[in-house]
ROLODO-439607 format. One line per 10 residues: their letters; for each residue x, y, z of C-alpha. Coordinates in pm, whole numbers, plus 50000, padded with zeros to 5 digits. Each point is the difference from the previous one (the first is absolute). Example, Ala and Ser with C-alpha at 12.3 -4.5 7.8 and 13.67 -1.06 7.14 Angstrom:
BEGIN
as> 51230 49550 50780 ~ 50137 50344 49934
This chain:
BEGIN
xxxxxxxxxx> 49315 52870 50756 ~ 49789 49729 49835 ~ 49966 49684 50203 ~ 50232 49730 49876 ~ 50168 49673 50091 ~ 50376 49947 50000 ~ 50239 49708 50036 ~ 50166 50032 50339 ~ 50213 49686 49980 ~ 50062 49677 49814
xxxxxxxxxx> 50133 49661 50102 ~ 50111 49682 49825 ~ 50096 49648 50098 ~ 50183 49724 49815 ~ 50011 49635 50105 ~ 50331 49827 50056 ~ 49997 49756 49707 ~ 50112 50105 49653 ~ 49980 49814 49670 ~ 50248 50114 49737
xxxxxxxxxx> 49946 49964 49626 ~ 50222 49692 50017 ~ 49776 49851 50273 ~ 49693 50074 49790 ~ 50161 49840 49697 ~ 50003 49672 50189 ~ 49632 50040 50090 ~ 49877 50111 49659 ~ 50254 49864 49745 ~ 50010 50355 49858
xxxxxxxxxx> 50364 50110 49958 ~ 50119 50252 50257 ~ 50108 50249 49732 ~ 49645 49997 49854 ~ 49853 50058 50345 ~ 50230 50300 50046 ~ 49976 50148 49651 ~ 49640 49925 49897 ~ 49818 49956 50330 ~ 50208 50272 50165
xxxxxxxxxx> 50062 49783 50302 ~ 50336 49983 50176 ~ 49827 49828 50290 ~ 49710 50019 50243 ~ 49928 49965 50370 ~ 49790 49708 50122 ~ 49854 49933 50346 ~ 50170 49806 50276 ~ 49807 49819 50273 ~ 49935 50316 50204
xxxxxxxxxx> 49887 50211 49705 ~ 49624 49967 50015 ~ 49811 50258 49799 ~ 49905 50196 50312 ~ 50350 49980 50150 ~ 50155 50166 49694 ~ 49737 50273 50015 ~ 50053 50051 50372 ~ 50375 50039 49955 ~ 49948 50255 49722
xxxxxxxxxx> 49742 50183 50212 ~ 50246 50037 50288 ~ 50253 50154 49762 ~ 49739 50238 49855 ~ 49899 50110 50351 ~ 50365 50068 50084 ~ 50050 50186 49671 ~ 49696 50221 50065 ~ 50107 50072 50359 ~ 49656 49931 50143
xxxxxxxxxx> 49884 49793 50296 ~ 49782 49702 49902 ~ 49726 50138 50225 ~ 49958 50286 49750 ~ 49876 49763 49729 ~ 49624 50025 49955 ~ 49951 49729 49738 ~ 50206 49704 49881 ~ 49921 49888 49647 ~ 50138 49667 49886
xxxxxxxxxx> 50055 50035 49625 ~ 50223 49699 49969 ~ 49934 49667 49836 ~ 49692 49780 50043 ~ 50240 49709 50045 ~ 50036 50056 50374 ~ 50090 49802 50312 ~ 49655 49838 50011 ~ 49698 49985 49765 ~ 49712 50242 50069
xxxxxxxxxx> 50213 50200 50244 ~ 50060 50366 50081 ~ 50367 50091 49985 ~ 49929 50365 50090 ~ 49896 49923 50358 ~ 50309 49783 50051 ~ 50220 50284 49872 ~ 49830 50261 50219 ~ 50054 49783 50308 ~ 50363 49914 49925
xxxxxxxxxx> 50110 50358 49932 ~ 49815 50146 50299 ~ 49743 50203 49805 ~ 49767 49981 50299 ~ 49772 50283 49887 ~ 49952 49881 49642 ~ 49720 49814 49831 ~ 50091 49787 49702 ~ 49886 49824 49686 ~ 50139 49801 49706
xxxxxxxxxx> 49966 50098 49633 ~ 50129 49845 49680 ~ 50062 50104 49640 ~ 50266 49738 49928 ~ 50328 50168 49898 ~ 49822 50335 49967 ~ 49919 49998 50372 ~ 50259 50256 50112 ~ 49873 50261 49757 ~ 49634 49925 50069
xxxxxxxxxx> 50086 50001 50371 ~ 50137 50353 49968 ~ 49676 50111 49841 ~ 49780 49824 50257 ~ 50204 50138 50289 ~ 49990 50356 49868 ~ 49624 49984 49944 ~ 49952 49873 50354 ~ 50227 50263 50152 ~ 49839 50292 49820
xxxxxxxxxx> 49645 49885 50072 ~ 50046 49909 50368 ~ 50104 50283 50231 ~ 50142 49766 50264 ~ 50228 49807 49762 ~ 50333 50182 49994 ~ 50248 49716 49951 ~ 49967 49677 49799 ~ 50242 49711 49961 ~ 49999 49805 49674
xxxxxxxxxx> 50173 49665 50046 ~ 50072 49719 49758 ~ 50160 49659 50007 ~ 50032 49803 49679 ~ 50109 49641 49935 ~ 49796 49891 49699 ~ 50321 49829 49892 ~ 49854 49705 50193 ~ 49733 49975 49730 ~ 50238 50003 49703
xxxxxxxxxx> 50104 49669 49848 ~ 50340 50077 49852 ~ 49974 49709 49758 ~ 49656 50100 49864 ~ 50096 50179 49678 ~ 49671 50184 49945 ~ 50063 50228 50297 ~ 50364 50066 49917 ~ 49922 50373 50028 ~ 49957 49932 50373
xxxxxxxxxx> 50348 49856 50048 ~ 50116 50336 50134 ~ 49754 49989 50292 ~ 50171 50014 50338 ~ 49915 50092 50359 ~ 50025 50312 50215 ~ 49816 50246 50221 ~ 49931 50371 49964 ~ 49816 50266 50194 ~ 49907 50368 49976
xxxxxxxxxx> 49901 50245 50273 ~ 49761 50270 49877 ~ 49915 50317 50190 ~ 49736 50263 49935 ~ 50130 50349 49909 ~ 50359 49885 50040 ~ 50138 50274 49775 ~ 50228 49771 49802 ~ 50001 49698 49767 ~ 49645 50080 49896
xxxxxxxxxx> 49783 49741 49827 ~ 49843 50157 49692 ~ 49812 49817 49723 ~ 49921 49629 50005 ~ 49857 49792 49716 ~ 49888 49638 49971 ~ 49830 49800 49728 ~ 49905 49633 49976 ~ 49912 49749 49730 ~ 49793 49720 50149
xxxxxxxxxx> 50016 49795 49681 ~ 50334 49877 50144 ~ 49844 49908 50336 ~ 50037 49622 49959 ~ 50286 49989 49751 ~ 50274 49954 50261 ~ 49885 49832 50320 ~ 50089 49742 50261 ~ 49731 49749 49896 ~ 49963 49823 50337
xxxxxxxxxx> 49951 50100 50362 ~ 49712 50241 49937 ~ 49624 49957 50010 ~ 49984 49913 49632 ~ 50178 49673 50079 ~ 49882 49916 50350 ~ 50053 49795 50207 ~ 50373 49968 49952 ~ 50106 49651 49893 ~ 50340 49841 50075
xxxxxxxxxx> 50122 50023 49641 ~ 49913 50372 49979 ~ 50332 50085 50164 ~ 50172 49900 49674 ~ 49816 50282 49821 ~ 50034 50270 50266 ~ 50182 50250 49779 ~ 49915 50267 49743 ~ 49884 49849 49672 ~ 49873 50134 49668
xxxxxxxxxx> 49724 49803 49825 ~ 50057 50165 49658 ~ 50365 50108 49988 ~ 50013 50120 49638 ~ 49669 50184 50014 ~ 50092 50161 50331 ~ 50337 50119 49877 ~ 49859 50145 49678 ~ 49718 50185 50174 ~ 50219 50137 50279
xxxxxxxxxx> 50268 50119 49758 ~ 49735 50198 49815 ~ 49897 50209 50299 ~ 50257 50000 50278 ~ 50240 50276 49892 ~ 49711 50212 49876 ~ 49838 49969 50342 ~ 50325 50083 50179 ~ 50025 50322 49800 ~ 49636 50080 50064
xxxxxxxxxx> 50026 49985 50381 ~ 50329 50191 49997 ~ 49854 50278 49787 ~ 49675 50003 50197 ~ 50178 50025 50336 ~ 50215 50283 49861 ~ 49692 50177 49860 ~ 49833 49983 50342 ~ 50316 50158 50141 ~ 49998 50281 49739
xxxxxxxxxx> 50325 49857 49860 ~ 50124 49834 49680 ~ 50260 49740 49907 ~ 50258 50277 49970 ~ 49969 50061 50374 ~ 50102 49646 50101 ~ 50325 49998 50197 ~ 50004 49635 50111 ~ 49803 49690 49904 ~ 49940 49743 50278
xxxxxxxxxx> 49877 49716 49784 ~ 49945 49630 50058 ~ 50259 49750 49886 ~ 49928 49834 49668 ~ 50207 49875 49709 ~ 50285 50225 49894 ~ 49870 50078 49650 ~ 49663 50117 50135 ~ 50173 50216 50261 ~ 50212 50169 49736
xxxxxxxxxx> 49700 50046 49772 ~ 49809 50181 50274 ~ 50294 50232 50067 ~ 50026 50081 49630 ~ 49628 50069 49971 ~ 50007 50234 50300 ~ 50321 50173 49890 ~ 50192 49896 50312 ~ 50364 49910 50051 ~ 50106 49682 50176
xxxxxxxxxx> 50133 50206 50292 ~ 49644 50126 50060 ~ 49888 49663 50129 ~ 50133 49687 50170 ~ 49983 49670 49820 ~ 49939 49745 50274 ~ 50213 49728 49844 ~ 50161 49900 50329 ~ 49659 49960 50166 ~ 49764 49876 49731
xxxxxxxxxx> 49627 50066 50029 ~ 49878 50036 50358 ~ 49637 50074 49924 ~ 49867 50324 50145 ~ 50331 50057 50179 ~ 50191 50087 49682 ~ 49916 50370 50004 ~ 50114 50049 50361 ~ 50329 49820 49937 ~ 50050 50216 49691
xxxxxxxxxx> 49939 50319 50199 ~ 50241 49885 50270 ~ 50268 49927 49738 ~ 49928 50334 49836 ~ 50055 50187 50324 ~ 50313 49805 50096 ~ 50156 50062 49658 ~ 49900 50368 49983 ~ 49771 49938 49705 ~ 49708 50152 50195
xxxxxxxxxx> 50051 50354 50123 ~ 49795 50271 50165 ~ 49731 50126 49763 ~ 50010 49698 49768 ~ 49687 49852 49846 ~ 49999 49627 50073 ~ 49761 49777 49807 ~ 49916 49658 50146 ~ 49882 49735 49752 ~ 49869 49648 50057
xxxxxxxxxx> 49778 49729 49860 ~ 49839 49686 50137 ~ 49867 49668 49881 ~ 49629 50012 49943 ~ 50071 50258 49835 ~ 50070 50346 50144 ~ 50229 50289 49905 ~ 50079 50278 50247 ~ 50197 50324 50030 ~ 50049 50269 50263
xxxxxxxxxx> 50186 50331 50006 ~ 50193 50134 50299 ~ 50170 50338 50020 ~ 50307 49913 50205 ~ 50141 50244 50251 ~ 49856 50303 50177 ~ 49669 50144 49884 ~ 50052 50308 49787 ~ 49661 50070 49849 ~ 49628 49935 50052
xxx> 49902 49635 49965 ~ 49743 49899 49740 ~ 49896 49679 49829
């Protein structure tokens, strides 16, 4: 049997606070019915005092460990693929996670691809596992609360109003014999690198001045130009990474059983389903969660399993994108391994 990497378990965490569309209407002045119908947002989870970025990841990691039925001592590597907006600046969340979950034999590092980090993390972890003989089990762990950096009254980032908070985690094992990771594809367009940024707090505006706090949120210097340019390429790039990941898996769009895709506006979601020839019951629209960064795909898979949308033998395609700009897709054959693995 060809060496492969499979998903042994997944975990998720949601903070205790919830903002409904009606709550968001008061923050944004956008009518609740528009938030539900156009933005596709019934509500979203936001952090309470205890919900640091690492805490949410740690809670998800504990659930993933339980789901995979492993002991934390079996984990060889902990990879933090959560948000850069962490408990402290210039800080490793991965070592904190490893300590808190009892992964006493693991080494750890942090990586980041914005909201594409879960998919890129899968690719990085698989490459590491198949190239290093002594790496048999890897934990991917993510906490995300970039909602802190969204100004709900700043109209130019209204597409970010769905951003919420959560944690997710994935346990990967070498030659597991089920839930096999197949093709992965990522592309970037660096021409968007500074189109949507938090303009203060980094080395470009250092040292921090007292009034910088007023601007510590995502902003867009050229809103109209940004929107026009992104609209030209974003769906095309989504389709490219989906098709490329399928090609690397020796599959086509016709093989897709379930689409675990990020949350974005309802019209775009429906357009993607139409383009791929999928029914609405072949995915989960995350309207009760909003966009939780790189955690979206894991929440979608969990919903898919709980609602019997994902079954043994199904081809699950994970799709994400991140500010900066990156588009990402991965293919997983869910269930027990039936045939040689190739990608």
